C-alpha positions as CSV (number, residue, x, y, z in Angstrom):
1,M,22.1,1.1,-34.2
2,E,21.3,1.5,-30.5
3,E,19.8,-1.9,-30.4
4,S,22.9,-3.4,-32.1
5,R,25.1,-1.9,-29.4
6,L,22.9,-3.1,-26.6
7,C,23.0,-6.6,-28.2
8,Q,26.8,-6.5,-28.4
9,W,27.1,-5.3,-24.8
10,S,24.7,-8.1,-23.7
11,V,26.9,-10.7,-25.4
12,I,30.1,-9.2,-24.0
13,R,28.5,-9.1,-20.5
14,S,27.5,-12.8,-20.8
15,I,31.0,-13.8,-21.9
16,L,32.7,-11.9,-19.1
17,A,30.2,-13.4,-16.5
18,I,31.0,-16.9,-17.7
19,V,34.7,-16.4,-17.8
20,Q,34.9,-15.0,-14.3
21,W,32.7,-17.8,-13.0
22,W,35.0,-20.3,-14.7
23,G,38.0,-18.6,-13.3
24,F,36.8,-18.5,-9.6
25,N,35.4,-22.1,-9.8
26,V,38.5,-23.7,-11.3
27,T,40.8,-21.6,-9.0
28,V,39.0,-22.8,-5.9
29,I,39.1,-26.5,-7.0
30,I,42.8,-26.2,-8.0
31,M,43.7,-24.4,-4.8
32,N,42.0,-27.0,-2.6
33,K,43.7,-29.8,-4.5
34,W,47.0,-28.0,-4.1
35,I,46.4,-27.6,-0.4
36,F,45.8,-31.4,0.0
37,Q,48.5,-32.6,-2.3
38,K,51.3,-30.0,-2.5
39,L,51.1,-28.4,1.0
40,D,50.3,-31.8,2.6
41,F,47.5,-30.2,4.6
42,K,45.3,-33.3,4.5
43,F,42.4,-31.9,6.6
44,P,39.3,-31.5,4.5
45,L,37.1,-30.6,7.5
46,T,39.3,-27.8,8.5
47,V,39.5,-26.5,4.9
48,S,35.7,-26.6,4.7
49,C,35.4,-24.7,8.0
50,I,37.8,-22.0,6.8
51,H,35.7,-21.6,3.6
52,F,32.5,-21.3,5.7
53,I,34.0,-18.6,7.9
54,A,35.4,-16.7,5.0
55,S,32.1,-16.9,3.1
56,A,30.1,-15.8,6.2
57,I,32.3,-12.8,6.7
58,G,32.2,-11.9,3.0
59,A,28.4,-12.2,2.8
60,Y,28.1,-10.0,5.9
61,L,30.4,-7.3,4.4
62,V,28.5,-7.3,1.1
63,I,25.0,-7.1,2.6
64,K,25.5,-5.2,5.9
65,V,28.6,-3.0,5.3
66,L,28.9,-2.4,1.6
67,K,25.1,-2.8,1.0
68,L,25.7,-4.2,-2.5
69,K,22.8,-6.7,-2.0
70,P,19.6,-6.2,0.1
71,L,19.1,-8.6,2.9
72,I,16.2,-11.0,2.5
73,Q,14.4,-11.1,5.8
74,V,13.7,-14.5,7.3
75,D,11.2,-15.3,10.1
76,P,13.1,-16.2,13.3
77,E,11.2,-19.5,13.6
78,D,12.2,-20.4,10.0
79,L,15.9,-20.0,10.8
80,W,15.9,-23.2,12.8
81,R,12.9,-25.0,11.2
82,R,13.9,-24.4,7.6
83,I,17.4,-22.8,7.2
84,F,19.2,-25.0,9.7
85,P,18.3,-28.3,8.0
86,M,19.3,-26.9,4.7
87,S,22.6,-25.7,6.2
88,F,23.2,-29.2,7.6
89,I,22.9,-30.8,4.1
90,F,24.8,-27.9,2.6
91,C,27.7,-28.6,5.1
92,I,27.7,-32.3,4.3
93,N,27.8,-31.5,0.6
94,I,30.9,-29.2,0.8
95,V,32.7,-31.6,3.2
96,L,32.2,-34.6,0.9
97,G,33.5,-32.5,-2.1
98,N,36.7,-31.6,-0.2
99,V,37.1,-35.2,1.1
100,S,36.9,-36.5,-2.5
101,L,39.5,-33.9,-3.6
102,R,41.7,-35.2,-0.9
103,Y,41.8,-38.7,-2.4
104,I,41.1,-38.5,-6.1
105,P,42.2,-36.3,-9.0
106,V,40.2,-33.1,-9.9
107,S,39.4,-34.6,-13.3
108,F,37.8,-37.7,-11.9
109,M,36.0,-35.8,-9.1
110,Q,34.5,-33.4,-11.7
111,T,33.3,-36.3,-13.8
112,I,31.6,-38.0,-10.9
113,K,29.9,-34.7,-9.8
114,S,28.3,-34.6,-13.3
115,F,26.2,-37.5,-12.0
116,T,24.1,-35.0,-10.0
117,P,21.3,-34.7,-12.6
118,A,20.8,-38.5,-12.4
119,T,20.7,-38.6,-8.6
120,T,18.2,-35.7,-8.6
121,V,15.9,-37.5,-11.0
122,I,16.2,-40.9,-9.3
123,L,15.6,-39.4,-5.8
124,Q,12.5,-37.6,-6.9
125,W,11.2,-40.7,-8.6
126,L,12.0,-43.1,-5.7
127,I,11.1,-41.0,-2.7
128,W,8.8,-38.2,-3.9
129,K,7.1,-40.4,-6.5
130,R,7.4,-37.9,-9.3
131,Y,6.9,-38.9,-12.9
132,F,9.4,-37.8,-15.6
133,D,9.1,-37.7,-19.4
134,W,10.9,-40.6,-21.1
135,R,13.2,-38.2,-22.8
136,I,14.6,-37.1,-19.4
137,W,15.4,-40.8,-18.6
138,A,17.0,-41.3,-22.0
139,S,19.2,-38.2,-21.4
140,L,20.6,-39.9,-18.3
141,V,21.9,-42.9,-20.1
142,P,25.1,-41.3,-21.5
143,I,25.8,-39.6,-18.1
144,V,25.7,-42.9,-16.3
145,G,27.6,-44.7,-19.0
146,G,30.3,-42.1,-19.2
147,I,30.8,-42.1,-15.4
148,L,31.0,-45.9,-15.4
149,L,33.6,-45.9,-18.2
150,S,35.6,-43.2,-16.4
151,S,35.5,-45.1,-13.1
152,V,36.6,-48.4,-14.6
153,T,39.5,-46.8,-16.5
154,E,40.6,-44.3,-13.8
155,L,44.3,-44.8,-13.1
156,S,44.3,-43.0,-9.8
157,F,41.1,-44.6,-8.5
158,N,40.5,-44.5,-4.7
159,M,37.4,-46.0,-3.2
160,L,37.0,-43.5,-0.4
161,G,37.4,-40.5,-2.8
162,F,35.0,-42.1,-5.2
163,F,32.2,-42.7,-2.7
164,A,32.7,-39.2,-1.1
165,A,32.1,-37.7,-4.6
166,L,29.2,-40.0,-5.3
167,F,27.5,-39.3,-2.0
168,G,28.3,-35.6,-2.6
169,C,26.0,-35.8,-5.7
170,V,23.3,-37.3,-3.5
171,A,23.7,-34.5,-1.0
172,T,23.6,-31.9,-3.7
173,S,20.4,-33.4,-5.1
174,T,18.8,-33.7,-1.7
175,K,19.6,-30.0,-1.0
176,T,18.2,-28.9,-4.3
177,I,15.0,-31.0,-3.9
178,L,14.4,-30.0,-0.3
179,A,14.9,-26.3,-1.2
180,E,11.6,-26.5,-3.1
181,S,9.7,-27.1,0.1
182,L,12.0,-25.8,2.9
183,L,12.8,-22.5,1.2
184,H,9.3,-22.0,-0.4
185,G,8.4,-18.3,-0.2
186,Y,12.0,-17.1,0.0
187,K,13.7,-16.0,-3.2
188,F,17.3,-16.4,-2.1
189,D,20.2,-15.4,-4.3
190,S,23.6,-16.9,-3.8
191,I,24.8,-14.1,-1.4
192,N,21.8,-14.3,0.9
193,T,22.0,-18.1,0.9
194,V,25.6,-17.9,2.1
195,Y,24.7,-15.2,4.6
196,Y,22.3,-17.4,6.4
197,M,23.8,-20.9,5.8
198,A,27.5,-20.4,6.2
199,P,27.3,-19.4,10.0
200,F,25.1,-22.5,10.7
201,A,27.5,-24.7,8.7
202,T,30.5,-23.3,10.7
203,M,28.7,-24.1,13.9
204,I,27.9,-27.6,12.7
205,L,31.4,-28.4,11.5
206,A,33.7,-26.6,14.0
207,V,33.6,-29.2,16.8
208,P,34.1,-32.2,14.6
209,A,36.9,-30.5,12.8
210,M,38.7,-29.7,16.1
211,V,38.2,-33.1,17.5
212,L,39.1,-35.2,14.4
213,E,41.7,-32.9,12.9
214,G,42.9,-30.6,15.6
215,P,46.0,-32.6,16.7
216,G,47.0,-33.1,13.1
217,V,46.6,-29.5,12.2
218,A,48.7,-28.5,15.3
219,Q,51.4,-30.9,14.2
220,W,51.3,-29.6,10.6
221,L,51.7,-26.0,11.9
222,L,54.9,-27.0,13.8
223,T,56.5,-28.9,11.0
224,C,55.5,-26.9,7.9
225,P,58.7,-25.6,6.2
226,S,57.0,-22.5,4.6
227,L,54.2,-21.7,7.1
228,F,53.4,-18.1,6.0
229,S,53.0,-18.8,2.3
230,S,51.0,-22.0,3.0
231,L,48.6,-20.3,5.4
232,F,48.2,-17.5,2.7
233,I,47.1,-20.2,0.2
234,I,44.8,-21.9,2.6
235,F,43.0,-18.7,3.7
236,G,43.2,-17.4,0.2
237,S,41.2,-20.4,-0.9
238,G,38.5,-19.4,1.5
239,V,38.3,-15.8,0.1
240,T,38.2,-17.2,-3.4
241,A,35.4,-19.5,-2.4
242,F,33.3,-16.5,-1.4
243,C,34.2,-14.7,-4.6
244,L,32.9,-17.8,-6.4
245,N,29.5,-17.3,-4.7
246,F,29.4,-13.7,-5.8
247,S,30.3,-14.7,-9.3
248,I,27.4,-17.1,-9.3
249,F,25.0,-14.2,-8.7
250,Y,26.5,-12.3,-11.6
251,V,26.4,-15.2,-14.1
252,I,22.8,-16.1,-13.3
253,H,21.6,-12.6,-14.1
254,S,23.8,-12.3,-17.3
255,T,23.0,-15.5,-19.2
256,T,20.1,-17.5,-20.4
257,A,19.3,-21.0,-19.1
258,V,20.6,-22.6,-22.3
259,T,23.8,-20.7,-22.2
260,F,24.3,-21.4,-18.6
261,N,23.8,-25.2,-19.1
262,V,26.4,-25.3,-21.9
263,A,28.8,-23.1,-20.0
264,G,28.5,-25.3,-16.9
265,N,29.5,-28.4,-18.9
266,L,32.4,-26.6,-20.6
267,K,33.5,-25.5,-17.1
268,V,34.0,-29.1,-16.2
269,A,36.2,-29.6,-19.3
270,V,38.2,-26.5,-18.3
271,A,38.7,-27.8,-14.8
272,F,39.7,-31.2,-16.2
273,T,42.3,-29.6,-18.5
274,C,43.7,-27.2,-16.0
275,S,44.1,-29.9,-13.3
276,W,45.9,-32.1,-15.7
277,L,48.3,-29.3,-16.8
278,I,49.1,-28.5,-13.1
279,F,49.1,-31.9,-11.4
280,R,49.9,-34.2,-14.4
281,N,47.7,-37.0,-13.0
282,P,47.7,-39.9,-15.4
283,I,44.7,-40.0,-17.7
284,S,44.0,-42.9,-20.1
285,V,42.3,-42.4,-23.4
286,M,39.2,-44.3,-22.3
287,N,39.0,-42.2,-19.2
288,A,39.0,-39.0,-21.2
289,I,36.3,-40.5,-23.5
290,G,34.2,-41.4,-20.5
291,C,34.4,-37.8,-19.3
292,G,33.5,-36.5,-22.7
293,V,30.5,-38.8,-23.0
294,T,29.3,-37.7,-19.5
295,L,29.5,-34.0,-20.5
296,V,27.6,-34.6,-23.7
297,G,25.0,-36.4,-21.6
298,C,24.7,-33.5,-19.2
299,T,24.3,-31.0,-22.1
300,F,21.6,-33.2,-23.6
301,Y,19.9,-33.5,-20.3
302,G,19.8,-29.7,-19.9
303,Y,18.6,-29.3,-23.5
304,V,15.7,-31.8,-23.0
305,R,14.6,-30.3,-19.7
306,Q,14.7,-26.8,-21.2
307,M,12.7,-28.0,-24.2
308,L,10.0,-29.6,-22.1
309,A,9.8,-26.5,-19.9
310,N,9.4,-24.3,-22.9
311,Q,6.6,-26.3,-24.5
312,A,3.7,-24.2,-25.6
313,P,0.9,-23.9,-23.0
314,G,-1.8,-26.4,-23.6
315,A,0.4,-28.7,-25.6
316,P,0.0,-32.4,-24.6
317,T,2.9,-33.4,-22.5
318,A,3.6,-36.0,-19.8
319,P,3.8,-34.6,-16.3
320,H,7.3,-33.8,-15.2
321,T,9.0,-31.7,-12.6
322,Q,10.0,-28.2,-13.7
323,R,12.4,-26.1,-11.7
324,S,13.6,-22.6,-12.4
325,K,17.2,-21.9,-13.3
326,T,18.1,-20.6,-9.8
327,E,16.7,-23.7,-8.2
328,L,19.1,-25.7,-10.4
329,L,22.0,-23.8,-8.9
330,P,23.1,-25.4,-5.7
331,L,25.7,-23.5,-3.7
332,V,28.4,-25.5,-4.3
333,S,28.1,-28.1,-7.1
334,D,25.0,-29.1,-10.2
335,K,27.0,-27.0,-12.5
336,L,28.1,-24.5,-9.8
337,D,29.8,-27.3,-8.0
338,D,29.2,-26.2,-4.5
339,K,32.6,-24.8,-3.7
340,I,31.9,-22.4,-0.9
Protein backbone atom coordinates (compact mmCIF):
# COMPACT_ATOMS: atom_id res chain seq x y z
CA MET A 1 0.00 0.00 0.00
CA GLU A 2 2.78 2.34 0.96
CA GLU A 3 4.70 1.51 -2.21
CA SER A 4 1.58 2.19 -4.28
CA ARG A 5 1.20 5.63 -2.71
CA LEU A 6 4.86 6.43 -3.30
CA CYS A 7 4.52 5.37 -6.92
CA GLN A 8 1.41 7.55 -7.36
CA TRP A 9 3.19 10.52 -5.78
CA SER A 10 6.19 9.98 -8.07
CA VAL A 11 3.92 10.06 -11.13
CA ILE A 12 2.10 13.18 -9.89
CA ARG A 13 5.42 14.87 -9.13
CA SER A 14 6.72 14.11 -12.61
CA ILE A 15 3.56 15.47 -14.24
CA LEU A 16 3.68 18.65 -12.16
CA ALA A 17 7.38 19.13 -12.99
CA ILE A 18 6.73 18.73 -16.72
CA VAL A 19 3.67 21.01 -16.72
CA GLN A 20 5.44 23.84 -14.87
CA TRP A 21 8.46 23.46 -17.17
CA TRP A 22 6.19 23.67 -20.22
CA GLY A 23 4.41 26.66 -18.68
CA PHE A 24 7.53 28.72 -18.01
CA ASN A 25 9.19 27.77 -21.30
CA VAL A 26 6.19 28.58 -23.50
CA THR A 27 5.47 31.75 -21.49
CA VAL A 28 9.00 33.08 -22.02
CA ILE A 29 8.86 32.39 -25.75
CA ILE A 30 5.41 33.93 -26.15
CA MET A 31 6.35 36.98 -24.05
CA ASN A 32 9.49 37.58 -26.11
CA LYS A 33 7.54 37.32 -29.36
CA TRP A 34 4.87 39.64 -27.92
CA ILE A 35 7.57 42.17 -26.99
CA PHE A 36 9.01 42.16 -30.51
CA GLN A 37 5.71 42.05 -32.40
CA LYS A 38 2.98 43.66 -30.28
CA LEU A 39 5.01 46.15 -28.22
CA ASP A 40 7.18 47.00 -31.24
CA PHE A 41 10.27 46.71 -28.99
CA LYS A 42 12.51 45.38 -31.74
CA PHE A 43 15.74 45.17 -29.75
CA PRO A 44 16.79 41.54 -29.18
CA LEU A 45 20.17 42.44 -27.65
CA THR A 46 18.50 44.58 -24.99
CA VAL A 47 15.90 41.91 -24.25
CA SER A 48 18.67 39.32 -23.88
CA CYS A 49 20.62 41.64 -21.57
CA ILE A 50 17.55 42.15 -19.37
CA HIS A 51 17.14 38.38 -19.15
CA PHE A 52 20.78 37.95 -18.15
CA ILE A 53 20.51 40.60 -15.42
CA ALA A 54 17.26 39.17 -14.05
CA SER A 55 18.70 35.65 -14.05
CA ALA A 56 21.93 36.76 -12.35
CA ILE A 57 19.95 38.49 -9.59
CA GLY A 58 17.59 35.52 -9.24
CA ALA A 59 20.43 33.00 -8.99
CA TYR A 60 22.18 35.17 -6.38
CA LEU A 61 19.00 35.33 -4.28
CA VAL A 62 18.39 31.59 -4.50
CA ILE A 63 21.97 30.61 -3.62
CA LYS A 64 23.25 33.40 -1.37
CA VAL A 65 20.13 34.83 0.32
CA LEU A 66 17.48 32.10 0.41
CA LYS A 67 20.12 29.32 0.38
CA LEU A 68 17.82 26.98 -1.55
CA LYS A 69 20.79 25.61 -3.47
CA PRO A 70 24.40 25.14 -2.30
CA LEU A 71 27.00 27.13 -4.21
CA ILE A 72 29.39 25.02 -6.27
CA GLN A 73 32.85 26.48 -5.66
CA VAL A 74 34.92 27.29 -8.75
CA ASP A 75 38.66 27.88 -8.79
CA PRO A 76 39.36 31.59 -9.54
CA GLU A 77 41.58 30.66 -12.51
CA ASP A 78 38.78 28.54 -13.98
CA LEU A 79 36.40 31.51 -13.94
CA TRP A 80 38.26 33.08 -16.86
CA ARG A 81 39.83 30.01 -18.39
CA ARG A 82 36.73 27.80 -18.45
CA ILE A 83 33.58 29.65 -17.35
CA PHE A 84 34.12 32.79 -19.45
CA PRO A 85 34.43 30.95 -22.82
CA MET A 86 31.29 28.99 -21.99
CA SER A 87 29.53 32.23 -21.06
CA PHE A 88 30.50 33.75 -24.41
CA ILE A 89 28.93 30.88 -26.35
CA PHE A 90 25.99 30.90 -23.96
CA CYS A 91 25.47 34.61 -24.70
CA ILE A 92 25.62 34.10 -28.46
CA ASN A 93 23.15 31.25 -28.19
CA ILE A 94 20.54 33.32 -26.33
CA VAL A 95 20.98 36.36 -28.57
CA LEU A 96 20.55 34.30 -31.74
CA GLY A 97 17.38 32.78 -30.31
CA ASN A 98 15.90 36.20 -29.61
CA VAL A 99 17.01 37.55 -33.02
CA SER A 100 15.22 34.64 -34.69
CA LEU A 101 12.06 35.38 -32.67
CA ARG A 102 12.29 38.97 -33.85
CA TYR A 103 11.92 37.93 -37.50
CA ILE A 104 10.14 34.55 -37.73
CA PRO A 105 7.08 32.96 -36.05
CA VAL A 106 7.48 30.96 -32.84
CA SER A 107 6.28 27.81 -34.59
CA PHE A 108 8.97 28.02 -37.26
CA MET A 109 11.69 28.96 -34.79
CA GLN A 110 10.84 26.00 -32.56
CA THR A 111 10.93 23.63 -35.53
CA ILE A 112 14.39 24.86 -36.57
CA LYS A 113 15.69 24.58 -32.99
CA SER A 114 14.81 20.88 -33.17
CA PHE A 115 17.76 20.61 -35.56
CA THR A 116 20.11 20.79 -32.56
CA PRO A 117 20.63 16.98 -32.23
CA ALA A 118 21.77 16.88 -35.87
CA THR A 119 24.22 19.78 -35.47
CA THR A 120 25.60 18.18 -32.30
CA VAL A 121 26.29 14.87 -34.02
CA ILE A 122 27.69 16.50 -37.17
CA LEU A 123 30.04 18.80 -35.21
CA GLN A 124 31.35 15.93 -33.13
CA TRP A 125 31.91 13.87 -36.26
CA LEU A 126 33.56 16.62 -38.33
CA ILE A 127 35.66 18.40 -35.71
CA TRP A 128 36.15 15.94 -32.87
CA LYS A 129 36.30 12.87 -35.18
CA ARG A 130 33.87 10.87 -33.07
CA TYR A 131 32.21 7.80 -34.50
CA PHE A 132 28.45 7.22 -34.10
CA ASP A 133 26.34 4.11 -34.47
CA TRP A 134 24.47 3.97 -37.80
CA ARG A 135 21.17 4.09 -35.93
CA ILE A 136 22.05 7.56 -34.64
CA TRP A 137 22.59 8.76 -38.21
CA ALA A 138 19.35 7.10 -39.35
CA SER A 139 17.40 8.89 -36.61
CA LEU A 140 18.59 12.25 -37.96
CA VAL A 141 17.00 11.70 -41.39
CA PRO A 142 13.41 12.60 -40.36
CA ILE A 143 14.71 15.60 -38.36
CA VAL A 144 16.53 17.05 -41.38
CA GLY A 145 13.72 16.12 -43.76
CA GLY A 146 11.03 17.67 -41.55
CA ILE A 147 12.95 20.93 -41.18
CA LEU A 148 13.55 21.13 -44.93
CA LEU A 149 9.83 20.62 -45.56
CA SER A 150 8.90 23.25 -42.96
CA SER A 151 11.39 25.76 -44.38
CA VAL A 152 10.25 25.34 -47.98
CA THR A 153 6.56 25.68 -47.05
CA GLU A 154 6.89 28.40 -44.36
CA LEU A 155 4.54 31.26 -45.30
CA SER A 156 6.31 33.80 -43.07
CA PHE A 157 9.86 32.85 -44.07
CA ASN A 158 12.59 35.38 -43.30
CA MET A 159 16.19 34.67 -44.25
CA LEU A 160 17.77 36.52 -41.30
CA GLY A 161 15.46 34.85 -38.77
CA PHE A 162 16.06 31.45 -40.36
CA PHE A 163 19.85 31.70 -40.21
CA ALA A 164 19.76 33.16 -36.68
CA ALA A 165 17.79 30.10 -35.51
CA LEU A 166 20.04 27.75 -37.48
CA PHE A 167 23.27 29.21 -36.12
CA GLY A 168 21.61 29.18 -32.70
CA CYS A 169 21.46 25.39 -33.06
CA VAL A 170 25.19 25.37 -33.86
CA ALA A 171 25.89 27.54 -30.80
CA THR A 172 23.80 25.25 -28.59
CA SER A 173 25.64 22.19 -29.88
CA THR A 174 29.04 23.86 -29.46
CA LYS A 175 28.18 24.83 -25.88
CA THR A 176 27.01 21.32 -25.06
CA ILE A 177 30.11 19.70 -26.59
CA LEU A 178 32.60 22.12 -25.02
CA ALA A 179 30.94 21.66 -21.63
CA GLU A 180 32.30 18.11 -21.60
CA SER A 181 35.87 19.44 -21.53
CA LEU A 182 35.65 22.99 -20.15
CA LEU A 183 33.36 22.09 -17.26
CA HIS A 184 34.92 18.71 -16.55
CA GLY A 185 35.06 18.16 -12.82
CA TYR A 186 32.22 20.58 -12.04
CA LYS A 187 28.73 19.14 -11.61
CA PHE A 188 26.73 22.27 -12.33
CA ASP A 189 22.97 22.35 -12.00
CA SER A 190 20.93 24.94 -13.89
CA ILE A 191 20.94 27.46 -11.02
CA ASN A 192 24.70 27.37 -10.45
CA THR A 193 25.27 27.57 -14.20
CA VAL A 194 23.21 30.76 -14.36
CA TYR A 195 24.91 32.10 -11.22
CA TYR A 196 28.33 31.96 -12.89
CA MET A 197 27.50 32.57 -16.55
CA ALA A 198 24.78 35.24 -16.46
CA PRO A 199 27.07 37.99 -15.03
CA PHE A 200 29.72 37.23 -17.67
CA ALA A 201 27.05 37.22 -20.40
CA THR A 202 25.77 40.60 -19.17
CA MET A 203 29.29 42.02 -19.27
CA ILE A 204 29.82 40.69 -22.81
CA LEU A 205 26.51 41.97 -24.18
CA ALA A 206 26.00 45.27 -22.33
CA VAL A 207 28.25 47.45 -24.51
CA PRO A 208 27.09 46.06 -27.90
CA ALA A 209 23.46 46.46 -26.76
CA MET A 210 24.00 50.09 -25.77
CA VAL A 211 25.95 50.97 -28.91
CA LEU A 212 23.74 49.17 -31.43
CA GLU A 213 20.33 49.56 -29.83
CA GLY A 214 20.68 52.40 -27.29
CA PRO A 215 19.35 55.22 -29.52
CA GLY A 216 16.45 53.04 -30.70
CA VAL A 217 15.53 52.09 -27.13
CA ALA A 218 15.62 55.78 -26.07
CA GLN A 219 13.32 56.69 -28.97
CA TRP A 220 10.96 53.85 -28.07
CA LEU A 221 10.78 55.02 -24.45
CA LEU A 222 9.75 58.49 -25.62
CA THR A 223 7.09 57.33 -28.06
CA CYS A 224 5.60 54.25 -26.36
CA PRO A 225 1.88 54.93 -25.70
CA SER A 226 1.61 52.59 -22.67
CA LEU A 227 5.08 52.73 -21.19
CA PHE A 228 4.41 51.28 -17.72
CA SER A 229 2.56 48.16 -18.88
CA SER A 230 5.10 47.60 -21.67
CA LEU A 231 8.06 47.82 -19.28
CA PHE A 232 6.23 45.48 -16.90
CA ILE A 233 5.99 42.87 -19.67
CA ILE A 234 9.62 43.35 -20.75
CA PHE A 235 11.07 43.02 -17.26
CA GLY A 236 8.50 40.34 -16.42
CA SER A 237 9.90 38.25 -19.26
CA GLY A 238 13.30 38.44 -17.55
CA VAL A 239 11.87 37.21 -14.25
CA THR A 240 10.01 34.42 -16.04
CA ALA A 241 13.22 33.46 -17.82
CA PHE A 242 14.91 32.91 -14.47
CA CYS A 243 11.92 30.88 -13.24
CA LEU A 244 12.40 28.71 -16.33
CA ASN A 245 15.95 27.92 -15.21
CA PHE A 246 14.66 27.00 -11.76
CA SER A 247 12.00 24.77 -13.32
CA ILE A 248 14.70 23.00 -15.33
CA PHE A 249 16.38 21.92 -12.10
CA TYR A 250 13.07 20.54 -10.81
CA VAL A 251 12.15 18.63 -13.98
CA ILE A 252 15.58 17.00 -14.27
CA HIS A 253 15.28 15.56 -10.79
CA SER A 254 11.65 14.47 -11.19
CA THR A 255 11.65 12.57 -14.50
CA THR A 256 13.51 9.77 -16.23
CA ALA A 257 15.59 10.37 -19.36
CA VAL A 258 12.94 8.77 -21.58
CA THR A 259 10.12 10.83 -20.06
CA PHE A 260 12.21 13.95 -20.39
CA ASN A 261 12.89 13.30 -24.07
CA VAL A 262 9.21 12.76 -24.89
CA ALA A 263 8.14 15.75 -22.80
CA GLY A 264 10.72 17.94 -24.54
CA ASN A 265 9.29 17.11 -27.95
CA LEU A 266 5.71 17.57 -26.79
CA LYS A 267 6.76 20.96 -25.41
CA VAL A 268 7.62 22.07 -28.94
CA ALA A 269 4.14 21.04 -30.05
CA VAL A 270 2.60 22.98 -27.13
CA ALA A 271 4.63 26.11 -28.03
CA PHE A 272 3.66 25.65 -31.70
CA THR A 273 -0.06 25.49 -30.83
CA CYS A 274 -0.04 28.31 -28.27
CA SER A 275 1.83 30.67 -30.58
CA TRP A 276 -0.64 30.03 -33.39
CA LEU A 277 -3.63 30.63 -31.09
CA ILE A 278 -2.16 33.95 -29.90
CA PHE A 279 -0.46 35.38 -33.00
CA ARG A 280 -2.46 33.60 -35.73
CA ASN A 281 0.54 33.38 -38.03
CA PRO A 282 -0.39 31.53 -41.24
CA ILE A 283 0.58 27.84 -41.22
CA SER A 284 0.18 25.60 -44.26
CA VAL A 285 -0.71 21.92 -43.99
CA MET A 286 2.70 20.88 -45.34
CA ASN A 287 4.40 23.17 -42.82
CA ALA A 288 2.55 21.49 -39.95
CA ILE A 289 3.43 18.07 -41.37
CA GLY A 290 7.10 19.10 -41.56
CA CYS A 291 7.03 20.13 -37.89
CA GLY A 292 5.38 16.82 -36.96
CA VAL A 293 7.99 14.79 -38.87
CA THR A 294 10.75 16.74 -37.11
CA LEU A 295 9.30 16.03 -33.66
CA VAL A 296 8.91 12.33 -34.46
CA GLY A 297 12.55 12.31 -35.58
CA CYS A 298 13.68 13.99 -32.36
CA THR A 299 11.76 11.46 -30.30
CA PHE A 300 13.28 8.59 -32.28
CA TYR A 301 16.76 10.10 -31.89
CA GLY A 302 16.31 10.28 -28.11
CA TYR A 303 15.02 6.72 -28.01
CA VAL A 304 17.95 5.37 -30.05
CA ARG A 305 20.53 7.17 -27.94
CA GLN A 306 18.91 5.97 -24.72
CA MET A 307 18.75 2.41 -26.07
CA LEU A 308 22.45 2.45 -26.98
CA ALA A 309 23.39 3.94 -23.63
CA ASN A 310 21.44 1.24 -21.77
CA GLN A 311 22.94 -1.71 -23.61
CA ALA A 312 24.16 -4.41 -21.28
CA PRO A 313 27.83 -4.13 -20.27
CA GLY A 314 29.98 -6.30 -22.48
CA ALA A 315 27.44 -6.41 -25.30
CA PRO A 316 29.04 -5.81 -28.71
CA THR A 317 28.37 -2.30 -29.88
CA ALA A 318 29.94 0.25 -32.14
CA PRO A 319 31.71 3.04 -30.27
CA HIS A 320 29.58 6.11 -29.83
CA THR A 321 29.47 9.17 -27.65
CA GLN A 322 27.38 8.91 -24.50
CA ARG A 323 26.33 11.91 -22.50
CA SER A 324 24.37 12.05 -19.30
CA LYS A 325 20.92 13.59 -19.17
CA THR A 326 22.15 16.81 -17.58
CA GLU A 327 24.80 17.23 -20.25
CA LEU A 328 21.99 17.12 -22.80
CA LEU A 329 20.31 20.06 -21.11
CA PRO A 330 21.77 23.26 -22.45
CA LEU A 331 20.62 26.39 -20.66
CA VAL A 332 18.54 27.74 -23.07
CA SER A 333 17.49 25.39 -25.88
CA ASP A 334 18.26 21.04 -26.93
CA LYS A 335 14.86 20.54 -25.38
CA LEU A 336 15.26 23.21 -22.73
CA ASP A 337 15.52 25.73 -25.44
CA ASP A 338 17.94 28.12 -23.87
CA LYS A 339 15.59 30.87 -22.83
CA ILE A 340 17.39 32.56 -20.01
